[in-house]
N, C-alpha and C positions, 0 to 999 in steps of 0.2 A: 372634503373629499376623503372617503374612507379607503383605507388600504388594508389588505389582508396579507399576512406573511405565512407561508407554509413552513412549518418547522419539521425537523426530523421525526418528532413524536407523531405529528399529523400523518406523515408518510407511513410510519410504522403501523399506525392504527388502520389506515386505508389498506395496507397490504394484508393485514389479518382479516379485515372485513371482506376483502376480495377473495381470499383463500377460503373463507367460510362459505361464501356464496357459491364458489365453484364446487366445493365439496358437497353442498346441498344439492346442486344440480346433478352431480355424478351419482349421488345416492338415489335420486329419483329415477335415473336411468337404470340403475342396477336392480331396482324393484321390478322393473318391467322385464328384465332378463332372468330373474330368479327361477322361473319354471324350468329353464334349460339346465341350470345348475342343479336343481333338485333332481331332475331326471338322470343326470350324469352321476349324481351321488347314489341314486338307487341302483344303477348299473354297477357301480363300484362295490356296493354292498353285496350284490348278488355274486360277483366274482370272489369276494372275500368269504362269503358264507359257503360257497361251493368249493372253495380253495382251488380255483382254476384261473388261468391267465386269459386275457383277451385273445392271445395268439392261439391257445388251445381251442377256444370256442370257435374261432374263425376256421381253424383247421378241421375241426369236427364237422362243422356245418358244410364246408366245401367238399369234404371227402365222403361223408356218409349219406348225404341227400342227393339222389340222382336228379339230374335236370335234363329233360328231354323236350324237344320242340315238336 
């Protein structure tokens, strides 16, 4: 009758393999979300290039463009 004993080294190895698998799954999900991050980076670049704040743009759009129904 064969017996197997789990050692602390086995548990340590299992932990690292499990963490690597979880990281791999999270990386796959982040690849699908990447276009949103890219768009937000482009918006941030526009703010930096024009040297304006998001508040200023919101204020400018809401006060200068009339809205009529």
